MOPAC internal coordinates of N, CA, C and O (Angstrom, degrees):
PM7 1SCF
backbone

  N    0.0000 0     0.00 0     0.00 0    0    0    0
  C    1.4533 1     0.00 0     0.00 0    1    0    0
  C    1.5289 1   109.36 1     0.00 0    2    1    0
  O    1.2310 1   121.55 1   -42.39 1    3    2    1
  N    1.2927 1   114.63 1   137.61 1    3    2    1
  C    1.4608 1   120.77 1   177.26 1    5    3    2
  C    1.5203 1   109.24 1  -103.26 1    6    5    3
  O    1.2310 1   121.45 1   -28.61 1    7    6    5
  N    1.3200 1   114.83 1   151.39 1    7    6    5
  C    1.4602 1   121.10 1   178.16 1    9    7    6
  C    1.5227 1   108.37 1  -109.78 1   10    9    7
  O    1.2310 1   121.01 1   -49.98 1   11   10    9
  N    1.3174 1   115.67 1   130.02 1   11   10    9
  C    1.4575 1   122.77 1  -178.85 1   13   11   10
  C    1.5191 1   109.74 1  -121.58 1   14   13   11
  O    1.2310 1   121.45 1   -26.55 1   15   14   13
  N    1.3351 1   114.84 1   153.45 1   15   14   13
  C    1.4571 1   120.33 1   171.02 1   17   15   14
  C    1.5249 1   107.28 1  -118.05 1   18   17   15
  O    1.2310 1   120.82 1   -51.55 1   19   18   17
  N    1.3137 1   116.03 1   128.45 1   19   18   17
  C    1.4588 1   122.56 1  -178.46 1   21   19   18
  C    1.5179 1   109.03 1  -118.06 1   22   21   19
  O    1.2310 1   120.76 1   -54.95 1   23   22   21
  N    1.3320 1   116.15 1   125.05 1   23   22   21
  C    1.4613 1   120.62 1   175.18 1   25   23   22
  C    1.5173 1   108.23 1  -115.60 1   26   25   23
  O    1.2310 1   121.22 1   -50.29 1   27   26   25
  N    1.3166 1   115.27 1   129.71 1   27   26   25
  C    1.4571 1   121.85 1   176.87 1   29   27   26
  C    1.5194 1   109.13 1  -116.33 1   30   29   27
  O    1.2310 1   120.59 1   -40.97 1   31   30   29
  N    1.3168 1   116.47 1   139.03 1   31   30   29
  C    1.4578 1   121.68 1   168.67 1   33   31   30
  C    1.5219 1   105.53 1  -112.48 1   34   33   31
  O    1.2310 1   121.33 1   -60.52 1   35   34   33
  N    1.3143 1   115.06 1   119.48 1   35   34   33
  C    1.4567 1   122.25 1  -174.47 1   37   35   34
  C    1.5246 1   108.28 1  -110.44 1   38   37   35
  O    1.2310 1   120.73 1   -26.77 1   39   38   37
  N    1.3185 1   116.20 1   153.23 1   39   38   37
  C    1.4703 1   121.25 1   178.40 1   41   39   38
  C    1.5280 1   109.88 1   -51.27 1   42   41   39
  O    1.2310 1   119.57 1   -38.78 1   43   42   41
  N    1.3329 1   118.43 1   141.22 1   43   42   41
  C    1.4681 1   120.90 1  -175.29 1   45   43   42
  C    1.5252 1   114.29 1   -67.54 1   46   45   43
  O    1.2310 1   119.78 1   161.46 1   47   46   45
  N    1.3249 1   118.02 1   -18.54 1   47   46   45
  C    1.4665 1   120.05 1   179.17 1   49   47   46
  C    1.5251 1   111.52 1   -69.49 1   50   49   47
  O    1.2310 1   120.69 1   156.67 1   51   50   49
  N    1.3260 1   116.29 1   -23.33 1   51   50   49
  C    1.4663 1   121.58 1  -178.49 1   53   51   50
  C    1.5202 1   108.07 1   -88.69 1   54   53   51
  O    1.2310 1   120.20 1   -56.83 1   55   54   53
  N    1.3262 1   117.22 1   123.17 1   55   54   53
  C    1.4660 1   119.71 1   177.65 1   57   55   54
  C    1.5234 1   108.71 1  -109.86 1   58   57   55
  O    1.2310 1   120.98 1   -28.66 1   59   58   57
  N    1.3193 1   115.73 1   151.34 1   59   58   57
  C    1.4549 1   121.44 1  -173.16 1   61   59   58
  C    1.5088 1   111.99 1  -129.69 1   62   61   59
  O    1.2310 1   121.69 1   -28.85 1   63   62   61
  N    1.3119 1   114.37 1   151.15 1   63   62   61
  C    1.4541 1   122.05 1   162.43 1   65   63   62
  C    1.5241 1   104.68 1  -107.68 1   66   65   63
  O    1.2310 1   120.19 1    -8.15 1   67   66   65
  N    1.3154 1   117.24 1   171.85 1   67   66   65
  C    1.4661 1   120.39 1   178.42 1   69   67   66
  C    1.5310 1   110.51 1   -57.07 1   70   69   67
  O    1.2310 1   120.58 1   137.49 1   71   70   69
  N    1.3246 1   116.50 1   -42.51 1   71   70   69
  C    1.4716 1   120.99 1  -176.85 1   73   71   70
  C    1.5240 1   111.61 1   -66.95 1   74   73   71
  O    1.2310 1   120.13 1   133.43 1   75   74   73
  N    1.3308 1   117.37 1   -46.57 1   75   74   73
  C    1.4642 1   119.37 1  -179.48 1   77   75   74
  C    1.5311 1   111.18 1   -68.12 1   78   77   75
  O    1.2310 1   120.09 1   147.59 1   79   78   77
  N    1.3320 1   117.43 1   -32.41 1   79   78   77
  C    1.4628 1   120.66 1   176.83 1   81   79   78
  C    1.5232 1   110.15 1   -66.52 1   82   81   79
  O    1.2310 1   120.38 1   139.56 1   83   82   81
  N    1.3262 1   116.89 1   -40.44 1   83   82   81
  C    1.4642 1   120.17 1   178.73 1   85   83   82
  C    1.5296 1   110.88 1   -65.20 1   86   85   83
  O    1.2310 1   120.24 1   141.05 1   87   86   85
  N    1.3228 1   117.14 1   -38.95 1   87   86   85
  C    1.4677 1   120.74 1   176.75 1   89   87   86
  C    1.5254 1   110.79 1   -63.61 1   90   89   87
  O    1.2310 1   120.61 1   139.98 1   91   90   89
  N    1.3358 1   116.43 1   -40.02 1   91   90   89
  C    1.4558 1   119.88 1   178.80 1   93   91   90
  C    1.5282 1   110.89 1   -65.71 1   94   93   91
  O    1.2310 1   120.24 1   140.15 1   95   94   93
  N    1.3335 1   117.16 1   -39.85 1   95   94   93
  C    1.4660 1   121.39 1   177.81 1   97   95   94
  C    1.5282 1   109.64 1   -61.67 1   98   97   95
  O    1.2310 1   120.23 1   134.73 1   99   98   97
  N    1.3396 1   117.17 1   -45.27 1   99   98   97
  C    1.4670 1   120.87 1   178.42 1  101   99   98
  C    1.5277 1   110.74 1   -59.33 1  102  101   99
  O    1.2310 1   120.27 1   137.04 1  103  102  101
  N    1.3110 1   117.09 1   -42.96 1  103  102  101
  C    1.4616 1   121.41 1   179.29 1  105  103  102
  C    1.5226 1   110.68 1   -65.63 1  106  105  103
  O    1.2310 1   120.60 1   137.78 1  107  106  105
  N    1.3321 1   116.46 1   -42.22 1  107  106  105
  C    1.4589 1   121.33 1  -177.54 1  109  107  106
  C    1.5228 1   111.33 1   -67.04 1  110  109  107
  O    1.2310 1   120.40 1   134.81 1  111  110  109
  N    1.3234 1   116.84 1   -45.19 1  111  110  109
  C    1.4642 1   120.78 1  -176.94 1  113  111  110
  C    1.5246 1   110.75 1   -73.66 1  114  113  111
  O    1.2310 1   120.32 1   144.28 1  115  114  113
  N    1.3060 1   116.99 1   -35.72 1  115  114  113
  C    1.4596 1   120.66 1  -178.62 1  117  115  114
  C    1.5119 1   110.67 1   109.20 1  118  117  115
  O    1.2310 1   121.12 1   -37.02 1  119  118  117
  N    1.2940 1   115.46 1   142.98 1  119  118  117
  C    1.4637 1   120.91 1  -177.20 1  121  119  118
  C    1.5260 1   110.40 1   -68.43 1  122  121  119
  O    1.2310 1   121.06 1   -50.83 1  123  122  121
  N    1.3235 1   115.57 1   129.17 1  123  122  121
  C    1.4523 1   121.32 1   174.94 1  125  123  122
  C    1.5143 1   116.17 1    80.74 1  126  125  123
  O    1.2310 1   119.44 1   172.04 1  127  126  125
  N    1.3316 1   118.67 1    -7.96 1  127  126  125
  C    1.4574 1   120.06 1  -178.40 1  129  127  126
  C    1.5227 1   112.68 1   -81.28 1  130  129  127
  O    1.2310 1   120.18 1   149.24 1  131  130  129
  N    1.3250 1   117.26 1   -30.76 1  131  130  129
  C    1.4591 1   120.45 1  -177.11 1  133  131  130
  C    1.5197 1   109.84 1  -149.75 1  134  133  131
  O    1.2310 1   121.57 1   -24.71 1  135  134  133
  N    1.3239 1   114.59 1   155.29 1  135  134  133
  C    1.4624 1   120.53 1   175.73 1  137  135  134
  C    1.5227 1   107.47 1  -104.17 1  138  137  135
  O    1.2310 1   120.46 1   -52.35 1  139  138  137
  N    1.3119 1   116.73 1   127.65 1  139  138  137
  C    1.4643 1   121.84 1  -179.71 1  141  139  138
  C    1.5221 1   107.86 1   -82.66 1  142  141  139
  O    1.2310 1   120.70 1   -63.29 1  143  142  141
  N    1.3313 1   116.27 1   116.71 1  143  142  141
  C    1.4573 1   121.78 1  -179.04 1  145  143  142
  C    1.5165 1   111.34 1   -84.16 1  146  145  143
  O    1.2310 1   120.65 1   133.50 1  147  146  145
  N    1.3353 1   116.37 1   -46.50 1  147  146  145
  C    1.4661 1   120.06 1   179.24 1  149  147  146
  C    1.5211 1   109.95 1  -151.44 1  150  149  147
  O    1.2310 1   121.49 1   -27.16 1  151  150  149
  N    1.3211 1   114.76 1   152.84 1  151  150  149
  C    1.4690 1   122.05 1   176.50 1  153  151  150
  C    1.5201 1   107.51 1  -131.75 1  154  153  151
  O    1.2310 1   120.89 1   -51.41 1  155  154  153
  N    1.3218 1   115.90 1   128.59 1  155  154  153
  C    1.4559 1   121.61 1   177.19 1  157  155  154
  C    1.5224 1   108.37 1  -122.50 1  158  157  155
  O    1.2310 1   120.89 1   -55.08 1  159  158  157
  N    1.3125 1   115.91 1   124.92 1  159  158  157
  C    1.4593 1   120.98 1   177.65 1  161  159  158
  C    1.5233 1   107.43 1   -96.89 1  162  161  159
  O    1.2310 1   120.54 1   -65.12 1  163  162  161
  N    1.3238 1   116.57 1   114.88 1  163  162  161
  C    1.4612 1   120.89 1   178.80 1  165  163  162
  C    1.5187 1   111.31 1   -82.27 1  166  165  163
  O    1.2310 1   120.15 1   159.46 1  167  166  165
  N    1.3023 1   117.32 1   -20.54 1  167  166  165
  C    1.4537 1   120.78 1  -179.95 1  169  167  166
  C    1.5169 1   112.30 1    91.29 1  170  169  167
  O    1.2310 1   121.56 1    13.37 1  171  170  169
  N    1.3158 1   114.61 1  -166.63 1  171  170  169
  C    1.4622 1   121.58 1  -177.34 1  173  171  170
  C    1.5224 1   109.01 1   -83.41 1  174  173  171
  O    1.2310 1   120.91 1   -52.99 1  175  174  173
  N    1.3450 1   115.86 1   127.01 1  175  174  173
  C    1.4653 1   121.90 1  -179.31 1  177  175  174
  C    1.5247 1   109.83 1  -138.77 1  178  177  175
  O    1.2310 1   120.60 1   -24.98 1  179  178  177
  N    1.3327 1   116.46 1   155.02 1  179  178  177
  C    1.4707 1   118.67 1   177.74 1  181  179  178
  C    1.5310 1   110.77 1   -71.77 1  182  181  179
  O    1.2310 1   120.87 1   -33.37 1  183  182  181
  N    1.3214 1   115.93 1   146.63 1  183  182  181
  C    1.4586 1   121.50 1   175.67 1  185  183  182
  C    1.5264 1   109.06 1   -84.08 1  186  185  183
  O    1.2310 1   120.24 1   -26.46 1  187  186  185
  N    1.3188 1   117.14 1   153.54 1  187  186  185
  C    1.4627 1   121.26 1   178.97 1  189  187  186
  C    1.5259 1   111.21 1   -66.79 1  190  189  187
  O    1.2310 1   120.80 1   149.56 1  191  190  189
  N    1.3159 1   116.07 1   -30.44 1  191  190  189
  C    1.4656 1   122.07 1   177.67 1  193  191  190
  C    1.5275 1   107.76 1  -150.37 1  194  193  191
  O    1.2310 1   119.63 1   -25.28 1  195  194  193
  N    1.3233 1   118.32 1   154.72 1  195  194  193
  C    1.4708 1   119.81 1  -179.12 1  197  195  194
  C    1.5342 1   111.95 1   -63.79 1  198  197  195
  O    1.2310 1   121.08 1   -42.41 1  199  198  197
  N    1.3184 1   115.53 1   137.59 1  199  198  197
  C    1.4623 1   122.59 1   175.30 1  201  199  198
  C    1.5244 1   106.53 1  -124.80 1  202  201  199
  O    1.2310 1   120.48 1   -61.32 1  203  202  201
  N    1.3247 1   116.68 1   118.68 1  203  202  201
  C    1.4708 1   121.66 1  -178.11 1  205  203  202
  C    1.5310 1   111.79 1    50.50 1  206  205  203
  O    1.2310 1   120.90 1  -136.46 1  207  206  205
  N    1.3205 1   115.88 1    43.54 1  207  206  205
  C    1.4656 1   124.36 1   178.91 1  209  207  206
  C    1.5305 1   113.41 1    66.98 1  210  209  207
  O    1.2310 1   119.87 1  -164.66 1  211  210  209
  N    1.3236 1   117.86 1    15.34 1  211  210  209
  C    1.4681 1   121.81 1   175.50 1  213  211  210
  C    1.5206 1   108.70 1   -99.04 1  214  213  211
  O    1.2310 1   120.33 1   -40.55 1  215  214  213
  N    1.3243 1   116.97 1   139.45 1  215  214  213
  C    1.4605 1   120.82 1   179.12 1  217  215  214
  C    1.5237 1   112.30 1  -110.96 1  218  217  215
  O    1.2310 1   120.25 1   172.33 1  219  218  217
  N    1.3397 1   117.13 1    -7.67 1  219  218  217
  C    1.4537 1   120.73 1   175.95 1  221  219  218
  C    1.5228 1   109.38 1  -144.78 1  222  221  219
  O    1.2310 1   121.50 1   -19.08 1  223  222  221
  N    1.3239 1   114.73 1   160.92 1  223  222  221
  C    1.4580 1   120.00 1  -179.50 1  225  223  222
  C    1.5119 1   110.52 1  -148.83 1  226  225  223
  O    1.2310 1   121.05 1   -14.18 1  227  226  225
  N    1.3061 1   115.60 1   165.82 1  227  226  225
  C    1.4579 1   122.94 1   179.76 1  229  227  226
  C    1.5235 1   107.05 1  -100.21 1  230  229  227
  O    1.2310 1   120.34 1   -62.30 1  231  230  229
  N    1.3409 1   116.95 1   117.70 1  231  230  229
  C    1.4584 1   122.37 1  -173.78 1  233  231  230
  C    1.5259 1   111.19 1   -96.17 1  234  233  231
  O    1.2310 1   121.06 1   -46.42 1  235  234  233
  N    1.3395 1   115.57 1   133.58 1  235  234  233
  C    1.4622 1   122.69 1   176.06 1  237  235  234
  C    1.5246 1   107.27 1  -133.27 1  238  237  235
  O    1.2310 1   120.38 1   -50.72 1  239  238  237
  N    1.3435 1   116.88 1   129.28 1  239  238  237
  C    1.4609 1   122.26 1   179.00 1  241  239  238
  C    1.5215 1   108.31 1  -119.41 1  242  241  239
  O    1.2310 1   120.65 1   -47.29 1  243  242  241
  N    1.3352 1   116.37 1   132.71 1  243  242  241
  C    1.4652 1   120.83 1  -179.36 1  245  243  242
  C    1.5219 1   109.66 1  -132.21 1  246  245  243
  O    1.2310 1   121.02 1   -33.84 1  247  246  245
  N    1.3232 1   115.66 1   146.16 1  247  246  245
  C    1.4531 1   122.45 1   172.59 1  249  247  246
  C    1.5199 1   107.42 1  -106.06 1  250  249  247
  O    1.2310 1   120.69 1   -50.29 1  251  250  249
  N    1.3296 1   116.28 1   129.71 1  251  250  249
  C    1.4569 1   122.36 1  -175.70 1  253  251  250
  C    1.5214 1   109.99 1  -124.82 1  254  253  251
  O    1.2310 1   120.33 1   -29.67 1  255  254  253
  N    1.3226 1   116.97 1   150.33 1  255  254  253
  C    1.4563 1   121.41 1   169.80 1  257  255  254
  C    1.5182 1   107.94 1  -122.59 1  258  257  255
  O    1.2310 1   121.29 1   -44.51 1  259  258  257
  N    1.3302 1   115.14 1   135.49 1  259  258  257
  C    1.4578 1   120.64 1  -177.25 1  261  259  258
  C    1.5235 1   108.64 1  -162.70 1  262  261  259
  O    1.2310 1   120.05 1   -27.95 1  263  262  261
  N    1.3325 1   117.50 1   152.05 1  263  262  261
  C    1.4666 1   118.75 1   174.55 1  265  263  262
  C    1.5314 1   111.15 1   -62.33 1  266  265  263
  O    1.2310 1   120.52 1   139.80 1  267  266  265
  N    1.3218 1   116.62 1   -40.20 1  267  266  265
  C    1.4688 1   120.68 1   178.04 1  269  267  266
  C    1.5245 1   109.16 1  -166.31 1  270  269  267
  O    1.2310 1   121.11 1   -45.60 1  271  270  269
  N    1.3150 1   115.47 1   134.40 1  271  270  269
  C    1.4685 1   121.55 1   174.20 1  273  271  270
  C    1.5218 1   107.86 1  -116.92 1  274  273  271
  O    1.2310 1   120.25 1   -39.26 1  275  274  273
  N    1.2994 1   117.13 1   140.74 1  275  274  273
  C    1.4627 1   121.22 1   177.67 1  277  275  274
  C    1.5168 1   108.89 1  -100.34 1  278  277  275
  O    1.2310 1   121.08 1   -59.39 1  279  278  277
  N    1.3162 1   115.54 1   120.61 1  279  278  277
  C    1.4630 1   118.91 1  -179.90 1  281  279  278
  C    1.5293 1   110.96 1   -67.62 1  282  281  279
  O    1.2310 1   120.08 1   152.62 1  283  282  281
  N    1.3224 1   117.45 1   -27.38 1  283  282  281
  C    1.4693 1   119.56 1   179.00 1  285  283  282
  C    1.5307 1   111.05 1   -65.38 1  286  285  283
  O    1.2310 1   120.28 1   143.71 1  287  286  285
  N    1.3408 1   117.07 1   -36.29 1  287  286  285
  C    1.4675 1   120.22 1   176.15 1  289  287  286
  C    1.5215 1   110.61 1   -65.71 1  290  289  287
  O    1.2310 1   120.82 1   138.72 1  291  290  289
  N    1.3361 1   116.03 1   -41.28 1  291  290  289
  C    1.4635 1   120.09 1   179.59 1  293  291  290
  C    1.5251 1   111.08 1   -67.14 1  294  293  291
  O    1.2310 1   120.32 1   143.14 1  295  294  293
  N    1.3357 1   117.00 1   -36.86 1  295  294  293
  C    1.4661 1   120.19 1   177.40 1  297  295  294
  C    1.5243 1   110.93 1   -61.05 1  298  297  295
  O    1.2310 1   120.48 1   138.20 1  299  298  297
  N    1.3252 1   116.69 1   -41.80 1  299  298  297
  C    1.4673 1   120.49 1   179.31 1  301  299  298
  C    1.5232 1   110.69 1   -65.22 1  302  301  299
  O    1.2310 1   120.21 1   140.11 1  303  302  301
  N    1.3329 1   117.20 1   -39.89 1  303  302  301
  C    1.4674 1   120.38 1   178.45 1  305  303  302
  C    1.5199 1   111.09 1   -67.48 1  306  305  303
  O    1.2310 1   120.38 1   141.10 1  307  306  305
  N    1.3391 1   116.87 1   -38.90 1  307  306  305
  C    1.4653 1   120.60 1   179.21 1  309  307  306
  C    1.5240 1   110.75 1   -66.18 1  310  309  307
  O    1.2310 1   120.33 1   142.23 1  311  310  309
  N    1.3160 1   116.97 1   -37.77 1  311  310  309
  C    1.4641 1   120.63 1   179.70 1  313  311  310
  C    1.5238 1   111.32 1   -66.57 1  314  313  311
  O    1.2310 1   120.46 1   147.73 1  315  314  313
  N    1.3266 1   116.73 1   -32.27 1  315  314  313
  C    1.4654 1   119.47 1  -178.65 1  317  315  314
  C    1.5284 1   112.94 1   -83.59 1  318  317  315
  O    1.2310 1   119.93 1   162.30 1  319  318  317
  N    1.3306 1   117.74 1   -17.70 1  319  318  317
  C    1.4678 1   121.58 1  -179.84 1  321  319  318
  C    1.5252 1   108.90 1   -95.32 1  322  321  319
  O    1.2310 1   120.26 1   -65.92 1  323  322  321
  N    1.3169 1   117.11 1   114.08 1  323  322  321
  C    1.4660 1   121.16 1  -175.75 1  325  323  322
  C    1.5243 1   113.00 1   -73.28 1  326  325  323
  O    1.2310 1   119.36 1   164.52 1  327  326  325
  N    1.3303 1   118.83 1   -15.48 1  327  326  325
  C    1.4620 1   121.19 1  -179.71 1  329  327  326
  C    1.5219 1   112.86 1   -82.04 1  330  329  327
  O    1.2310 1   119.57 1   159.16 1  331  330  329
  N    1.3302 1   118.43 1   -20.84 1  331  330  329
  C    1.4629 1   121.47 1  -177.81 1  333  331  330
  C    1.5222 1   108.98 1   -87.33 1  334  333  331
  O    1.2310 1   121.15 1   -59.02 1  335  334  333
  N    1.3428 1   115.41 1   120.98 1  335  334  333
  C    1.4627 1   121.60 1  -179.96 1  337  335  334
  C    1.5272 1   109.73 1   -86.52 1  338  337  335
  O    1.2310 1   120.15 1   132.46 1  339  338  337
  N    1.3282 1   117.33 1   -47.54 1  339  338  337
  C    1.4657 1   124.00 1   179.07 1  341  339  338
  C    1.5198 1   109.10 1  -148.77 1  342  341  339
  O    1.2310 1   121.24 1   -22.20 1  343  342  341
  N    1.3465 1   115.24 1   157.80 1  343  342  341
  C    1.4551 1   119.84 1   171.24 1  345  343  342
  C    1.5201 1   108.74 1  -145.81 1  346  345  343
  O    1.2310 1   121.02 1   -24.15 1  347  346  345
  N    1.3233 1   115.66 1   155.85 1  347  346  345
  C    1.4596 1   121.68 1   177.98 1  349  347  346
  C    1.5163 1   107.60 1  -141.37 1  350  349  347
  O    1.2310 1   120.62 1   -52.96 1  351  350  349
  N    1.3171 1   116.43 1   127.04 1  351  350  349
  C    1.4564 1   122.61 1   177.94 1  353  351  350
  C    1.5145 1   107.94 1  -115.91 1  354  353  351
  O    1.2310 1   120.33 1   -57.16 1  355  354  353
  N    1.3321 1   116.98 1   122.84 1  355  354  353
  C    1.4589 1   121.03 1   178.94 1  357  355  354
  C    1.5180 1   109.68 1  -125.89 1  358  357  355
  O    1.2310 1   120.93 1   -30.75 1  359  358  357
  N    1.3229 1   115.83 1   149.25 1  359  358  357
  C    1.4541 1   122.67 1   176.31 1  361  359  358
  C    1.5166 1   107.75 1   -90.71 1  362  361  359
  O    1.2310 1   120.40 1   -56.47 1  363  362  361
  N    1.3302 1   116.83 1   123.53 1  363  362  361
  C    1.4612 1   120.46 1   179.98 1  365  363  362
  C    1.5210 1   108.78 1   -85.66 1  366  365  363
  O    1.2310 1   120.93 1   -39.64 1  367  366  365
  N    1.3001 1   115.83 1   140.36 1  367  366  365
  C    1.4699 1   120.67 1  -179.06 1  369  367  366
  C    1.5092 1   111.64 1   -77.97 1  370  369  367
  O    1.2310 1   120.10 1   180.00 1  371  370  369

């Protein structure tokens, strides 16, 4: 099993609790593809530079375990979800 860290930046109009953020992570990653180990909501923070005329975003960080995740699948899901501004998936050592 590999351990991944997923960071999502969501539109600032959308607010989250830990539970709703975890549900969103499950929806984003896909059912059965990964197990969510932890979810941390960083809250609303300013962006380093404007993205699509947004100057702040809602940050959510999750740790996942899975045999393998395809970033191309996640890119397609992020493109179809209008609330996700950016995402980053990294493999933890």
